[in-house]
Each structure stands twice: as structure tokens, then as C-alpha cells.
LUMDO-76304 format. One record per residue (C-alpha): residue number from 1; residue in three letters; z, y, x. Coordinates in pm, whole numbers, plus 50000, padded with zeros to 5 digits. Example, Ala and Ser with C-alpha at 12.3 -4.5 7.8 and 13.67 -1.06 7.14 Angstrom:
REM residues 2
  pos  code      Z      Y      X
    1   ALA  50780  49550  51230
    2   SER  50714  49894  51367
//
This chain:
REM residues 492
  pos  code      Z      Y      X
    1   MET  98101  49194  38868
    2   THR  98364  49049  39081
    3   GLU  98350  48725  39250
    4   LYS  98614  48589  39019
    5   GLU  98422  48694  38717
    6   GLU  98111  48538  38857
    7   ARG  98291  48204  38902
    8   SER  98431  48220  38549
    9   GLU  98088  48288  38399
   10   GLU  97935  48008  38605
   11   GLN  98195  47761  38481
   12   GLN  98133  47864  38123
   13   GLU  97763  47811  38170
   14   LYS  97823  47463  38304
   15   ARG  98045  47384  38007
   16   ARG  97767  47499  37767
   17   THR  97516  47290  37949
   18   ARG  97736  46981  37928
   19   ARG  97789  47038  37555
   20   GLU  97416  47070  37497
   21   GLU  97349  46759  37699
   22   ARG  97614  46572  37501
   23   ARG  97459  46685  37176
   24   ASP  97111  46582  37294
   25   GLY  97244  46240  37397
   26   GLU  97407  46189  37066
   27   LYS  97082  46278  36889
   28   LYS  96888  46028  37100
   29   MET  97136  45751  37035
   30   SER  97116  45811  36663
   31   ALA  96729  45791  36659
   32   GLY  96727  45461  36857
   33   ARG  96980  45311  36625
   34   ILE  96767  45401  36327
   35   ALA  96454  45248  36488
   36   ARG  96637  44927  36566
   37   ASN  96763  44905  36216
   38   ILE  96417  44958  36074
   39   PHE  96268  44690  36306
   40   LEU  96536  44440  36217
   41   SER  96479  44509  35852
   42   LEU  96109  44445  35889
   43   ILE  96168  44117  36070
   44   ILE  96408  44009  35800
   45   LEU  96158  44101  35532
   46   ALA  95880  43910  35716
   47   LEU  96099  43607  35752
   48   LEU  96191  43627  35389
   49   ALA  95819  43650  35299
   50   VAL  95729  43350  35520
   51   ALA  96016  43156  35378
   52   GLY  95899  43245  35033
   53   VAL  95546  43135  35103
   54   TYR  95669  42814  35268
   55   ILE  95893  42740  34974
   56   TYR  95614  42824  34735
   57   GLY  95384  42591  34923
   58   MET  95635  42309  34906
   59   VAL  95671  42364  34535
   60   TYR  95292  42389  34488
   61   PHE  95200  42087  34698
   62   LYS  95461  41879  34528
   63   ASP  95201  41821  34258
   64   HIS  94885  41894  34458
   65   PHE  94711  41741  34754
   66   PHE  94716  41933  35079
   67   MET  94424  42143  35191
   68   HIS  94141  41958  35368
   69   THR  94223  41631  35193
   70   THR  93941  41387  35111
   71   ILE  93972  41075  34900
   72   ASN  93694  40819  34903
   73   GLY  93466  41082  35046
   74   PHE  93515  41371  34804
   75   ASP  93724  41688  34848
   76   ALA  94064  41648  34683
   77   SER  94213  41970  34824
   78   GLN  94466  42131  34586
   79   LEU  94389  41873  34315
   80   THR  94653  41693  34119
   81   VAL  94670  41317  34090
   82   GLU  94530  41349  33739
   83   ASP  94244  41564  33866
   84   VAL  94157  41310  34136
   85   GLU  94176  41014  33901
   86   SER  93962  41201  33651
   87   ARG  93700  41260  33916
   88   ILE  93714  40897  34031
   89   ALA  93676  40782  33672
   90   ALA  93376  41012  33630
   91   VAL  93218  40878  33950
   92   ILE  93278  40520  33843
   93   ALA  93141  40591  33495
   94   GLY  92821  40707  33662
   95   TYR  92797  40398  33882
   96   SER  92470  40206  33902
   97   LEU  92349  39926  34126
   98   GLU  91995  39955  34261
   99   ILE  91831  39617  34322
  100   ASP  91539  39628  34565
  101   GLU  91293  39347  34509
  102   ARG  90984  39213  34682
  103   GLY  90671  39420  34646
  104   GLY  90848  39756  34634
  105   ILE  90990  39692  34287
  106   THR  91334  39831  34197
  107   GLU  91560  39747  33904
  108   THR  91896  39898  33811
  109   ILE  92215  39777  33648
  110   THR  92423  40067  33508
  111   ALA  92794  40103  33437
  112   ASP  92723  40118  33063
  113   GLN  92550  39780  33072
  114   ILE  92854  39604  33213
  115   ASP  93137  39826  33080
  116   TYR  93219  39938  33430
  117   HIS  93519  40175  33420
  118   TYR  93812  40302  33626
  119   VAL  94156  40151  33596
  120   SER  94428  40321  33800
  121   LYS  94657  40102  34003
  122   GLY  94857  40393  34139
  123   GLU  94663  40431  34463
  124   VAL  94607  40805  34421
  125   GLN  94972  40865  34329
  126   ALA  95072  40665  34636
  127   PHE  94851  40887  34851
  128   LYS  95016  41193  34694
  129   ASP  95363  41056  34745
  130   SER  95287  40987  35110
  131   GLN  95247  41361  35176
  132   LYS  95541  41517  35363
  133   LEU  95585  41846  35185
  134   TYR  95744  42021  35477
  135   GLU  95427  41964  35677
  136   TRP  95200  42142  35433
  137   PRO  95128  42440  35662
  138   PHE  94982  42210  35927
  139   TYR  94708  42100  35684
  140   LEU  94575  42451  35651
  141   LYS  94367  42348  35954
  142   ARG  94429  41978  35993
  143   GLU  94225  41727  35791
  144   ILE  94348  41413  35616
  145   SER  94141  41140  35457
  146   TYR  94227  40851  35226
  147   THR  94012  40561  35116
  148   PHE  94069  40276  34875
  149   ASP  93863  40025  34682
  150   SER  93832  40194  34348
  151   SER  94018  40005  34084
  152   ALA  93722  39943  33858
  153   GLN  93685  39676  33599
  154   TYR  93377  39535  33430
  155   ASP  93287  39271  33176
  156   GLU  93169  38959  33362
  157   GLU  92984  38829  33057
  158   LEU  92798  39160  33023
  159   LEU  92713  39143  33394
  160   LYS  92575  38792  33347
  161   GLN  92363  38916  33056
  162   ALA  92239  39212  33262
  163   VAL  92137  38979  33547
  164   ASP  91962  38744  33305
  165   GLN  91761  39038  33171
  166   LEU  91626  39135  33513
  167   GLN  91246  39120  33526
  168   CYS  91259  38951  33865
  169   LEU  91416  38646  33702
  170   ASP  91168  38625  33416
  171   GLU  90992  38291  33471
  172   GLU  90679  38419  33300
  173   LYS  90646  38689  33565
  174   VAL  90732  38474  33862
  175   THR  90485  38344  34118
  176   ARG  90611  38034  34290
  177   PRO  90573  38008  34668
  178   ALA  90295  37782  34789
  179   ASP  90259  37618  35129
  180   ALA  89976  37690  35366
  181   TYR  89716  37418  35331
  182   ILE  89391  37292  35479
  183   ASP  89065  37358  35301
  184   PHE  88697  37322  35384
  185   LEU  88540  37665  35369
  186   GLU  88221  37812  35513
  187   GLY  88130  37491  35689
  188   LYS  88460  37422  35860
  189   TYR  88818  37325  35796
  190   GLN  89061  37616  35789
  191   VAL  89432  37669  35738
  192   MET  89462  37875  35423
  193   PRO  89756  38118  35412
  194   GLU  90075  38045  35230
  195   VAL  90173  38227  34911
  196   GLU  90511  38395  34946
  197   GLY  90552  38433  34573
  198   ASN  90859  38597  34423
  199   LEU  91066  38305  34301
  200   LEU  91434  38381  34348
  201   LYS  91730  38155  34410
  202   LYS  91913  38255  34095
  203   ALA  92258  38139  34200
  204   GLU  92235  38347  34517
  205   VAL  92111  38651  34325
  206   VAL  92400  38625  34079
  207   GLY  92651  38594  34361
  208   LEU  92500  38883  34555
  209   ILE  92501  39119  34256
  210   GLN  92854  39024  34153
  211   GLU  92977  39087  34507
  212   ALA  92798  39424  34514
  213   VAL  92961  39529  34187
  214   ASP  93302  39405  34302
  215   PHE  93279  39631  34608
  216   ALA  93110  39919  34424
  217   ARG  92799  39898  34640
  218   VAL  92515  40106  34506
  219   LYS  92221  39917  34656
  220   VAL  92126  39561  34745
  221   SER  91803  39417  34886
  222   LEU  91707  39071  34768
  223   GLU  91459  39045  35055
  224   GLU  91712  39133  35323
  225   LYS  91967  38895  35176
  226   ASP  91716  38608  35186
  227   CYS  91727  38543  34812
  228   TYR  91363  38434  34776
  229   GLU  91240  38078  34787
  230   LYS  91017  38028  35090
  231   PRO  90702  37824  35149
  232   ALA  90781  37515  35350
  233   ARG  90469  37564  35562
  234   ARG  90307  37881  35689
  235   GLN  89962  37951  35825
  236   ASP  90082  37943  36185
  237   ASP  90217  37589  36145
  238   GLU  90141  37396  36463
  239   VAL  90083  37065  36286
  240   LEU  89829  37221  36050
  241   ALA  89652  37384  36343
  242   LYS  89621  37054  36529
  243   THR  89506  36877  36215
  244   VAL  89233  37135  36158
  245   GLU  89126  37099  36520
  246   LYS  89090  36723  36478
  247   LEU  88901  36759  36152
  248   ASN  88659  37017  36289
  249   THR  88595  36800  36596
  250   CYS  88506  36512  36365
  251   ILE  88269  36713  36147
  252   SER  88097  36854  36454
  253   THR  87947  36505  36488
  254   ASP  87570  36518  36449
  255   LEU  87417  36184  36539
  256   THR  87070  36056  36460
  257   TYR  87035  35678  36463
  258   LEU  86679  35591  36562
  259   PHE  86494  35291  36418
  260   GLY  86140  35337  36539
  261   GLU  85977  35593  36313
  262   HIS  86279  35593  36086
  263   SER  86621  35744  36136
  264   GLU  86962  35779  35974
  265   LYS  87181  36088  36005
  266   VAL  87554  36097  36059
  267   ASP  87642  36463  36017
  268   ALA  87922  36682  35883
  269   ASP  87848  36607  35520
  270   ARG  87859  36233  35574
  271   VAL  88163  36242  35803
  272   ARG  88358  36458  35557
  273   GLY  88330  36179  35306
  274   TRP  88499  35944  35552
  275   LEU  88783  36177  35650
  276   SER  89129  36196  35504
  277   TYR  89444  36374  35623
  278   ASP  89799  36434  35513
  279   ASP  90078  36686  35561
  280   ASP  90224  36518  35867
  281   GLY  89904  36586  36063
  282   SER  89763  36236  36036
  283   VAL  89383  36228  36026
  284   GLU  89217  35903  35925
  285   LEU  88863  35773  35912
  286   ASP  88774  35539  35628
  287   LYS  88678  35237  35836
  288   ASP  88575  35040  35530
  289   ALA  88332  35316  35433
  290   ILE  88195  35330  35787
  291   LYS  88151  34952  35785
  292   ALA  87968  34981  35456
  293   PHE  87739  35248  35603
  294   VAL  87665  35031  35907
  295   ALA  87607  34733  35679
  296   GLU  87358  34941  35480
  297   MET  87170  35031  35798
  298   ALA  87168  34665  35904
  299   ASP  87042  34557  35564
  300   LYS  86772  34820  35582
  301   TYR  86656  34772  35939
  302   ASP  86753  34421  36053
  303   THR  86444  34197  36074
  304   ALA  86578  33878  36236
  305   ASP  86558  33568  36015
  306   ARG  86369  33764  35754
  307   PRO  86012  33731  35631
  308   ARG  85781  33981  35790
  309   THR  85442  34110  35690
  310   PHE  85194  34070  35971
  311   LYS  84843  34203  36004
  312   THR  84641  33920  36149
  313   HIS  84354  33922  36395
  314   SER  84113  33927  36105
  315   GLY  84280  34230  35947
  316   SER  84435  34042  35657
  317   GLU  84808  34050  35595
  318   VAL  85027  33743  35581
  319   THR  85399  33701  35516
  320   VAL  85558  33504  35796
  321   ASP  85891  33337  35740
  322   GLY  86105  33148  35986
  323   GLY  86198  33192  36347
  324   SER  86484  33389  36494
  325   TYR  86292  33685  36634
  326   GLY  86370  34042  36531
  327   TRP  86632  34311  36526
  328   LEU  86988  34199  36450
  329   MET  87254  34466  36453
  330   ASP  87599  34397  36597
  331   GLN  87781  34562  36308
  332   ASP  88130  34545  36457
  333   ALA  88023  34703  36785
  334   THR  87820  34966  36599
  335   CYS  88123  35051  36384
  336   ASP  88348  35080  36688
  337   TYR  88102  35307  36866
  338   LEU  88050  35525  36561
  339   ILE  88424  35570  36505
  340   ASP  88476  35671  36869
  341   ALA  88177  35903  36851
  342   ILE  88317  36078  36542
  343   TRP  88659  36128  36701
  344   SER  88481  36289  36997
  345   GLY  88235  36489  36786
  346   ASN  87929  36344  36960
  347   THR  87583  36483  36894
  348   GLY  87223  36383  36963
  349   ASP  87003  36078  36922
  350   THR  87163  35737  36943
  351   TYR  87098  35371  36874
  352   ALA  87285  35098  36698
  353   GLU  87444  34818  36896
  354   TYR  87245  34494  36867
  355   ALA  87332  34127  36889
  356   GLN  86958  34063  36922
  357   THR  86665  34295  36985
  358   ALA  86292  34288  36936
  359   VAL  86044  34449  37170
  360   SER  85935  34715  36926
  361   TRP  85980  34871  36581
  362   TYR  85609  34863  36495
  363   ASN  85346  34596  36437
  364   SER  85605  34373  36269
  365   ASP  85834  34424  36572
  366   LEU  85572  34265  36800
  367   GLY  85457  34579  36972
  368   ASP  85133  34578  37170
  369   SER  85180  34256  37374
  370   TYR  85227  33929  37188
  371   VAL  85082  33584  37118
  372   GLU  84927  33528  36775
  373   ILE  84886  33165  36661
  374   ASP  84688  33104  36343
  375   LEU  84790  32748  36260
  376   GLY  84560  32740  35960
  377   SER  84247  32820  36165
  378   GLN  84386  32655  36481
  379   HIS  84336  32956  36706
  380   VAL  84546  33148  36960
  381   TRP  84512  33508  37073
  382   LEU  84701  33683  37352
  383   TYR  84728  34061  37329
  384   ILE  84838  34268  37625
  385   ASP  84899  34640  37568
  386   GLY  84710  34625  37242
  387   GLU  84402  34465  37393
  388   GLU  84287  34109  37333
  389   ALA  84337  33926  37664
  390   VAL  84277  33561  37563
  391   SER  84122  33396  37259
  392   THR  84112  33018  37235
  393   ASP  84113  32729  36992
  394   CYS  84413  32502  36988
  395   VAL  84553  32187  36838
  396   SER  84897  32213  36674
  397   GLY  85136  31948  36540
  398   LEU  85020  31672  36308
  399   ALA  85004  31836  35966
  400   SER  85059  31513  35772
  401   ASP  85393  31441  35944
  402   PRO  85668  31690  35864
  403   SER  85858  31589  36177
  404   ARG  85557  31679  36392
  405   LYS  85411  31975  36201
  406   THR  85432  32301  36395
  407   PRO  85654  32537  36192
  408   GLU  85553  32892  36123
  409   GLY  85778  33178  36228
  410   THR  85827  33448  36489
  411   TYR  85975  33363  36827
  412   THR  85988  33468  37190
  413   LEU  85889  33286  37503
  414   TYR  86196  33125  37660
  415   TYR  86047  33083  38005
  416   LYS  85739  32932  38170
  417   GLU  85715  32643  38411
  418   SER  85435  32493  38619
  419   PRO  85405  32201  38650
  420   SER  85634  32034  38399
  421   VAL  85699  31697  38233
  422   LEU  85732  31687  37854
  423   LYS  85945  31416  37702
  424   GLY  85986  31305  37346
  425   GLU  86317  31346  37168
  426   ASN  86399  30976  37214
  427   ASN  86187  30941  37525
  428   GLU  85910  30791  37312
  429   TYR  85662  30969  37536
  430   GLU  85648  31144  37869
  431   THR  85359  31376  37944
  432   LYS  85280  31578  38256
  433   VAL  85140  31925  38202
  434   THR  85048  32203  38438
  435   TYR  85148  32502  38225
  436   TRP  85453  32479  38005
  437   MET  85557  32778  37781
  438   PRO  85834  32686  37530
  439   PHE  85924  32923  37239
  440   ASN  86081  32717  36958
  441   GLY  86327  32457  37074
  442   GLY  86112  32180  37226
  443   ILE  85794  32334  37091
  444   GLY  85574  32541  37320
  445   LEU  85226  32622  37443
  446   HIS  85081  32397  37712
  447   ASP  84759  32267  37851
  448   ALA  84623  31939  37709
  449   SER  84378  31800  37964
  450   TRP  84354  31471  37773
  451   ARG  84180  31640  37482
  452   SER  83808  31698  37484
  453   SER  83796  31932  37186
  454   PHE  84019  32187  37015
  455   GLY  84028  32373  36683
  456   GLY  83885  32266  36350
  457   ASN  84079  32005  36155
  458   ILE  84191  31793  36450
  459   TYR  84558  31880  36384
  460   GLN  84539  31718  36040
  461   THR  84470  31369  36173
  462   ASP  84531  31385  36548
  463   GLY  84780  31665  36587
  464   SER  85042  31699  36858
  465   HIS  85412  31625  36831
  466   GLY  85462  31990  36739
  467   CYS  85344  32178  37047
  468   VAL  85038  32398  37058
  469   ASN  84781  32224  37282
  470   LEU  84543  32448  37475
  471   PRO  84235  32397  37685
  472   PRO  84351  32393  38050
  473   ALA  84157  32706  38146
  474   ALA  84286  32901  37849
  475   ALA  84637  32768  37912
  476   LYS  84624  32892  38270
  477   GLU  84498  33232  38164
  478   ILE  84772  33269  37905
  479   TYR  85035  33136  38146
  480   ASP  84935  33390  38406
  481   ARG  84968  33680  38159
  482   VAL  85272  33599  37947
  483   TYR  85633  33666  38046
  484   ASP  85980  33571  37930
  485   GLY  86058  33733  37596
  486   ILE  85703  33806  37486
  487   PRO  85683  33768  37105
  488   ILE  85498  33470  36958
  489   ILE  85406  33460  36590
  490   CYS  85286  33146  36413
  491   TYR  85148  33140  36058
  492   TYR  84927  32931  35831
//
């Protein structure tokens, strides 16, 4: 093959190659165009589908609530206004109010009792109308919640009747509250606990229940809302505590008044009868009753200015009247002491207060040391510590002259004086004596040196001016042994 032929064949080959390349390019361009067309078609179809769903959703949610919608706490998703209102009406028709009472008791008022029912005021429709339909896709995930006070109605008269029928307001089943109080129990005063009771303040109960129904509340507690009447005073009341303390201090008093071998008790039982108290904490002692008690003791044990039975030297008993000797209670001072002692709760043995005392509670108050003068037998005895120390005859006042007769009675020695001068009331006489021992005004024991005899019946015709005349030796012996205040008893 020639060179020319070789060039010609080479050119033809190049032309074939270019044609094949052109055909391949055209094929590739055609396939890409087809793919693009298919893709675009799919996108258009997808957009059409989304648009369809969106439009369908707008149409659907025109009459339905969006997804994830709650109304007054329940799921209203995809419900119509009628569906929601029907559900609300059903909930309201099932309404009941639980009333919690004291003592764990519960009562209930139901919708049927008060004709409690739903009345639409357009709230649900308003919620529905507030939905922006074009936003419905957002609520496939987003939540929306509506609340409103359910438009319920009830019969107020029926509610009043239902409240009136509550057991907690039945007066026959009600325990009224009672205040804490003071009582005497087991030997002491105590504050007894209050009674809470279960008496209700009806007006407050009615108001509370009506408010609960108005706001569709399902439970109320009468205790928490302070609907019960309360005791005015509780066991921890400070005034009651102080009152009890005072009372118990008073009844802790345990005094024994001593009157020789006899005694009188002032203890809790007696003091309780004199005590009184009131709600303001005031504790009082019945002073009149205490005065009466003291007066009774004085009447029982006072011996001054009263006849006394005396066992004489011979062993016989005589009743001796007159004189001022003996026990005489100071009733006012004794009352004052006793009142103070009760307030303080004093205990132990004690003695009355006296305006006048005797030396003893035995032997007719004379004790063991005294002077006995038997005016009938004209004899004098001195006893010291129960033993006869002196025994002597005497001459007493002139028996036939009442102004000179020595009076009987019980006395004490005022004082003793040696020597002394005795003078008559109108200075009708003046007599010197060595031993003077007065015991009854101007009457006393003294020596009578001018007399030669004593005793017998001398006093009936030649008696003294009232004094008791003694032999000088006996007078000295008595003078030396007696002392101021020694009892002297004179009798006939």
C-alpha cells in the first residue's frame, strides 16, 4: 500500500471514530435528559402529595382540634367541638364534692342531688376558632392546652337542701365543744382536757360548699378550713395552770392545832371546803367560814371567864366561877395566821394565837404549881411541881359583908412585894405588912401579925376586908416560893 493510500485510510478511520464518538455523546445526552425528567416528575408528584395532605389537613382541622390538644386536662386531639362539649358534659354530670369531716368521716354531695349540669357558653368553640389552620402541621409535635371554668349550673335550693341533710349538721349527732376545766381528782386539783366536739359553724360550711361547687372543686376539708367551733380554753391554758398550782398549794396544808391533850386538824378536806375559784384564775378563801371555824375552836377550848371544875385537896370536885384566869384565844390573829398558812401550804403542829394564856391545859389549867384557897374551910395550900409545899389556915374577908367577902374565882399572882403598906379604898385604914401578894384587884395574900389565930369560923365574924390573912411564918414560906403569874384558885 502506498503512502497515499495509507493516509487516505487513516483519515477514513478518524472520520469513523468521530462519528462513533458523536453517536455515543448523543446517546449519553438523551439518557441524562430522561433521568432529569423523571426526577423532576417525582419532585412535582411529591409536592403535589404534600400539598394534598396539607390541604386535607386544613380541611380536616377546620372542624377538629389539632393533635396534642388538651382542654381542662383531657385529650381533645382530633375531636370536634361537639365531641369536646359532650365529654365535658359527661364529666360534669359525674361531678361530686367530697366533704372531709372531723374524725375521719366523709360525706358526698353528687351532681344529681343539686341538678349540676353543663351549659355551654361557647368557650370550646372559641378555642376551636382560635386555631390557625395553616399551622396544623406544627402541632404534630407541638402541644397546646386550654383551660376554662366549666360552664356548669346547679339548683341553689337543691344545694341548700343537700347541705341541710349532711349528717355533720344533724344536731342530734353533734357534740358541742367544752372548755378545759379544773376538777379535784385523785387527791389533787387537775386541769381536765377540753372537748373539741364536732359542732360546725353552719354559715361558714354553707359558704365553703357553695364556693367549692361554684369552682367545681371535688374535695373540701372542714377541719382545714376552720369550720368547727372551738373550746375557749384548752388544757395548756396558763391561767388554769396557775390556778391549779394555787389550789394544790392550799390543800397541801396539814396543820394540827394543839390544845393540851386535844387537837384540831386543818387538812386538805377541811381547806377544800373553804376554797373557791373562777375562770379568771381568782382563788378565794372563805374568810367567814374560817372565822366560824376559829370561833368554834375558841368556844370549845377557851376557859377564861368560864366556870371550871376543880379537884380539890380533899379529892372532891367543885365548880369554880369567877376570875379572869384561863385560855382566851385571839380569834382575829388566829384567823389571819391560818389564812396565811393555807396560802403557803404550811404543815405540822401549831398553836392558836391567844389574847390571854394559862400555864397549862390540865388540872383545870392550873398545872402542877398553884395556890389553892378553900374559903369554906379557911385553908391555903401551895403546890410546887405537883407537890404540896405549904399548908396553912387563913382568915378571909368578912362573910357577912358582901363588900368585904373574898370572892371565889381563878386568878394569877400580879406581883409580890416586901414590905408593903395596905390602904383601904377610901383610906379608911392603913396597914403595914411584910409579905404582900395581890391576885384580884386589891385582894391578895399577906401576913397578919396582929392575929393570934387562923382558920375555923373567924372569917364569919372577924374577917378581913377581903384579903387572905396568913400566919407570918406561912406567909413568908409562900412568899418565898410563889412567882408572878402563878395560878390562884379560890372556892367555897
